BAFI-3210 file (N, C-alpha, C; in Angstrom, 3 decimals, decimal comma, padded with zeros to 6 digits):
// residues 115
n [1|2|3|4|5|6|7|8|9|10|11|12|13|14|15|16|17|18|19|20|21|22|23|24|25|26|27|28|29|30|31|32|33|34|35|36|37|38|39|40|41|42|43|44|45|46|47|48|49|50|51|52|53|54|55|56|57|58|59|60|61|62|63|64|65|66|67|68|69|70|71|72|73|74|75|76|77|78|79|80|81|82|83|84|85|86|87|88|89|90|91|92|93|94|95|96|97|98|99|100|101|102|103|104|105|106|107|108|109|110|111|112|113|114|115]
n.u [001,142|000,677|001,931|000,277|000,660|002,325|000,901|000,595|003,101|005,269|007,192|009,139|010,864|013,168|015,636|017,570|018,190|018,316|018,374|016,693|014,089|013,053|012,926|010,564|008,569|008,431|007,011|005,281|003,807|003,957|005,081|007,684|010,592|013,928|016,723|018,839|022,149|024,262|022,894|019,899|016,711|013,692|010,375|007,742|004,136|002,947|001,003|001,147|004,595|007,504|010,403|013,111|015,722|018,808|020,304|022,418|021,032|019,655|016,021|013,222|011,411|010,372|009,060|008,856|007,637|006,642|006,645|005,009|006,551|006,742|008,693|010,931|012,810|010,775|008,463|009,746|010,598|007,777|007,336|008,759|008,168|005,375|006,630|007,671|010,693|013,898|015,193|016,819|018,671|018,318|018,941|020,862|019,538|019,640|017,083|016,044|015,817|015,361|014,412|014,428|011,973|010,912|007,924|005,446|005,007|007,325|006,975|008,862|009,011|009,848|010,286|010,036|011,612|010,962|012,508]
n.v [-001,364|001,863|005,182|007,799|011,331|013,221|012,865|012,255|010,751|009,372|009,532|010,891|011,076|012,258|010,788|010,132|007,672|005,566|002,227|002,241|004,061|001,622|-000,765|000,768|001,899|-001,178|-003,522|-001,255|-001,135|-002,534|-002,105|-002,545|-002,596|-001,526|-001,494|001,189|001,745|002,875|005,058|005,919|004,545|002,791|002,069|-000,105|-001,908|-000,177|001,397|003,340|004,215|004,919|006,584|006,786|009,378|009,409|011,681|014,452|016,199|018,783|018,154|019,700|020,073|017,222|015,230|014,916|015,267|013,783|013,778|012,367|011,968|011,555|012,959|014,524|017,326|018,940|019,075|020,412|022,853|023,119|024,105|026,513|028,301|028,855|029,900|028,289|027,983|025,916|024,412|022,028|021,054|019,213|015,244|012,103|009,048|005,816|003,657|006,286|009,701|012,777|016,536|018,672|021,141|024,319|025,798|029,151|029,223|028,587|025,925|022,870|020,110|017,463|016,049|013,294|010,741|008,270|007,524]
n.w [000,514|-000,677|001,009|001,638|001,430|003,997|006,893|010,096|010,929|012,708|015,586|017,776|020,379|022,855|024,960|028,409|029,666|028,081|027,852|030,287|029,522|027,464|029,079|030,672|028,722|027,413|029,826|030,178|028,427|026,433|024,130|021,442|020,644|018,257|017,902|017,150|016,041|019,705|020,121|019,299|019,315|017,931|018,690|018,056|017,962|019,346|018,111|016,264|015,046|016,161|018,303|020,268|020,948|022,053|024,279|026,328|026,992|028,678|027,926|027,055|025,175|024,579|022,738|019,100|016,512|012,998|009,961|006,792|003,358|-000,309|-002,219|-001,331|-001,811|-002,573|-000,963|001,000|-000,554|-000,044|001,935|002,786|001,407|002,267|005,251|006,728|009,102|007,942|010,173|010,607|007,971|005,250|006,053|005,319|006,634|008,428|005,646|004,719|004,241|005,910|006,681|009,278|010,260|011,563|011,959|011,923|014,508|016,277|016,843|016,440|014,017|011,391|008,307|006,392|004,681|002,734|-000,239]
ca.u [000,303|001,338|002,429|000,153|002,034|001,854|000,174|001,491|003,654|006,613|007,198|010,607|010,844|014,432|015,577|018,247|018,689|017,184|017,644|015,234|012,999|012,782|012,548|009,379|008,139|007,959|006,371|004,022|002,918|004,391|006,024|009,154|012,009|014,617|018,194|020,144|022,426|023,730|022,388|018,596|016,018|012,750|009,350|006,474|003,301|001,814|-000,297|001,955|005,848|008,504|011,368|013,501|017,282|019,725|020,508|022,399|020,893|017,992|014,639|012,192|009,376|011,183|008,580|008,824|006,625|007,624|006,167|005,607|006,557|007,020|009,231|010,866|012,733|008,790|007,868|010,771|009,966|006,557|007,710|010,242|006,903|004,857|006,908|008,441|012,771|014,348|015,870|017,588|018,297|018,210|020,024|020,450|019,312|018,998|016,286|015,763|015,965|014,405|015,006|013,251|011,506|010,210|006,366|005,108|004,766|008,451|006,941|009,423|008,917|010,247|009,473|011,137|011,245|012,040|013,140]
ca.v [000,067|002,901|005,889|008,837|012,101|014,457|012,535|012,596|008,825|008,990|010,591|011,015|011,554|012,169|010,676|009,812|006,549|004,252|000,804|002,463|003,523|000,329|-001,529|000,915|001,025|-002,424|-003,605|-001,369|-001,084|-003,992|-001,340|-003,323|-001,812|-002,144|-000,326|001,650|002,010|003,813|006,189|005,435|002,842|002,622|001,273|-001,080|-001,792|000,932|002,658|004,946|004,340|006,035|006,048|007,841|010,251|009,229|012,766|014,625|017,957|018,859|017,504|020,804|019,453|015,914|015,011|015,437|014,727|012,985|013,793|011,286|012,437|011,028|014,131|015,633|018,338|019,618|019,899|021,720|024,219|024,285|024,574|027,684|029,021|028,940|030,680|027,811|028,380|025,288|023,889|021,343|020,403|017,755|014,167|011,172|008,014|004,463|003,930|007,411|011,283|013,490|017,800|019,246|022,532|024,999|026,528|030,436|029,773|027,458|024,063|021,895|018,981|016,811|015,508|011,976|010,450|006,410|008,370]
ca.w [000,136|-001,023|001,743|001,050|001,416|004,348|007,330|011,243|010,740|013,118|016,954|018,481|021,507|024,169|026,397|028,758|029,342|026,991|028,464|031,182|028,681|027,150|029,806|031,146|027,467|027,077|030,533|030,642|027,243|025,660|023,103|020,635|020,682|017,503|018,070|016,053|017,384|020,876|020,477|018,861|019,795|017,186|019,084|017,414|018,790|019,379|017,690|015,380|015,199|016,570|018,633|021,264|020,650|023,513|024,983|027,988|027,124|029,555|027,663|027,083|024,759|023,948|021,225|017,522|015,512|011,732|008,456|005,261|002,062|-001,112|-002,337|000,413|-002,773|-003,475|000,484|001,365|-000,970|000,245|003,159|002,497|000,532|003,649|005,227|007,679|008,578|008,227|011,179|010,012|007,164|004,549|005,931|005,565|008,099|007,451|005,705|003,949|004,643|006,766|007,124|010,828|009,879|012,683|012,044|012,691|016,182|016,683|016,817|015,280|012,886|009,824|007,578|005,894|002,638|002,076|-001,650]
c.u [000,950|001,669|001,479|001,338|001,253|000,524|000,978|002,243|004,187|006,923|008,296|010,769|012,971|014,371|017,107|019,159|017,668|017,507|017,292|014,295|012,537|012,320|010,716|008,409|007,490|006,733|005,580|003,340|003,299|004,914|007,104|010,133|013,224|016,283|018,816|020,807|023,216|022,730|020,976|017,884|014,712|011,688|008,392|005,713|002,586|000,661|000,782|003,754|006,507|009,887|012,452|014,835|017,861|020,086|020,857|022,316|019,435|016,302|013,561|010,703|010,397|009,920|008,572|007,517|006,601|006,333|006,555|005,380|006,812|008,335|009,816|011,481|011,606|008,454|008,477|010,384|008,364|006,383|008,084|008,863|005,816|004,913|007,531|009,683|012,631|015,553|017,296|017,524|019,031|019,240|019,746|020,561|019,115|017,937|015,540|016,632|015,545|015,565|014,041|013,103|010,890|008,640|006,772|005,298|005,974|008,509|008,098|009,101|009,524|008,968|010,332|010,478|011,860|012,670|013,834]
c.v [001,397|004,247|007,110|010,344|012,752|013,736|012,296|010,751|008,130|009,605|009,753|011,340|011,791|011,267|010,436|009,061|005,191|002,937|000,824|002,632|002,706|-000,245|-000,880|000,737|000,008|-002,726|-003,340|-001,145|-001,502|-003,335|-002,682|-002,373|-002,629|-001,090|-000,465|002,222|002,127|004,536|007,119|004,242|003,598|001,442|001,394|-001,127|-001,115|001,813|003,686|004,337|005,554|006,146|006,807|007,569|009,658|011,275|013,477|016,330|018,005|018,541|018,932|020,355|017,841|015,064|015,508|014,937|014,473|013,008|012,285|012,376|012,179|011,452|014,991|017,112|018,826|020,243|020,730|022,630|024,350|024,777|025,463|028,239|029,820|029,186|030,051|027,958|026,393|025,092|022,434|020,672|018,927|016,699|012,880|009,649|006,423|003,959|004,860|008,573|012,369|014,786|017,961|021,031|023,054|025,586|028,486|030,048|028,625|026,844|023,588|020,446|018,982|016,672|014,102|011,433|008,915|007,132|008,959]
c.w [-000,406|000,114|001,126|001,554|002,770|006,587|008,400|011,333|011,257|014,834|017,570|019,196|021,959|024,860|026,714|028,907|028,442|027,471|029,511|030,566|028,149|027,604|030,564|029,959|027,150|028,244|030,458|029,464|026,519|024,355|022,561|020,709|019,718|017,371|017,241|015,919|019,072|020,887|020,526|019,098|019,193|018,305|018,435|018,694|019,465|018,804|016,406|016,121|015,676|017,003|019,361|021,480|021,834|023,312|025,931|028,081|028,287|028,386|027,730|026,157|024,452|022,888|019,701|016,573|013,837|010,963|007,747|004,288|001,127|-002,430|-002,163|-000,122|-002,403|-001,602|000,672|001,049|-000,066|001,663|003,747|002,719|001,129|005,215|006,850|007,480|008,729|009,548|011,232|009,286|006,812|005,297|006,090|006,421|007,624|007,346|004,554|004,891|005,120|006,702|008,326|009,980|011,398|011,672|012,861|013,855|016,929|017,049|016,079|015,084|012,441|009,707|006,108|004,286|002,921|000,040|-002,331]
res [m|a|k|t|n|t|p|i|n|y|i|e|f|k|a|h|d|l|d|a|i|k|r|f|y|n|k|a|f|g|w|i|f|t|d|y|g|p|t|y|t|a|f|s|e|s|g|v|e|g|g|f|e|l|t|e|d|r|i|l|n|g|a|l|i|v|l|y|h|d|n|l|e|a|i|e|a|l|v|r|e|a|g|g|i|i|s|v|p|v|f|s|f|p|g|g|r|r|f|h|f|k|d|p|s|g|n|e|l|a|i|w|s|d|t]
***
């Protein structure tokens, strides 16, 4: 089934201790985890997929909403045209590419693509 463009597709949180966060969410809710190196773990079986990124920084707003789009360059242009500010330029990761942007109120979101 083809993905539709710009649904909420993934939620990313920050965490200070990945082992503790995995134990908690697995025990409390049955979430399943897949590690992607020492600083990132993804979760499934939660209703929406997501992940936890290890950080030493103070966590102010620990959730990152991630949208999906099949044409990253086209949606980036639309985000800019609408007044969004690119906060993290396009980068690659295992399985795709993404960028982060801030909306007019300063909320940070990301958009990823597997193409």
